[in-house]
N, C-alpha and C positions, 0 to 999 in steps of 0.2 A: 504493498498500499503506499505512494505517495507522502510523505509527508505536509505535500506543499495541500492545503484544500482547494480546492476547484469551485470553482464560482456556478451555481446552476439557477437558472430559474425557470422552472414548468413551463410547458407550452412556452415559452418565450421564441424558442427559436426552431428552424434544422437542424442543428449544426455540433450544442452542447453535449458532450459524452463525458462522464463521471465513472469511473474505476472504485469497484471497490473489490481486491483481491481478483480474480479473472471476468467477474459481472461486471457486463457492460450496463449503465442505463441513460439511454438515446432520448434526446428530446425531440420532441416533433411538434410542430402545431395543433396538432387535436389527439396527440397519442404517445405512449413513454410508452420506449420500448425496452425490457431487460433481459438479453440474453450471460450466460456464460453460468459463472459454477462462483461459487466463496463458501470457504470452509470458517465457520464463527467457532474458531478453535480456544478450548479453556486458556485461555493464554493474555497476555498483553495483546499481540496482536489479533486476535480473538475478540476481544474487546474493540477493539479500535473501529475493526472492520465494523462490528454490532455497532457503535453505538455510528458511525460514519452513514449506514443504511439504516437508521432509525431515523437519520434528518435529513436528509436524501426525502424517504416515503412519507416523514410530516410534512418538507414540505410540497409535499406533492398533492398531500389529504386539503394540507388548508388552500391549495389553491384549487383543486375540486370545487372545495364549498363554498367558496366565490363568486364561484362562476354558474350563468342558468346552462343547465345540463338537462341535453335531448334524453330517453330512455336509452336510447343504443346507437350508435354513432356506422352507418353504409360501413361497409368493406370499402378500403385505400383503393383511391383505381390504379388499378395496371392497365398498361402498354408494351410495346412493342417497338422496338427500333432498331434501323439496319443496321447490320453488323458492321464498324468501322473497316473489317480486315479485309473485308471480299471485295 
């Protein structure tokens, strides 16, 4: 885990990514994507990971509680592009 705290404003952009162990928390305008894994071990590193994860998830919940939310979002639009290597 990096000792430098990364700034993360939920739903603010399509660029921010926070790492907690090997867990990636990726910002989107309409969703937050979590991928990878993190071991919350019973040691100081595990405690630091747990605290950071708790902090980021708390920020996400707080932001969601301020928003006017639909019942469910439609799936993201997926398109195709020409292969630039052809």
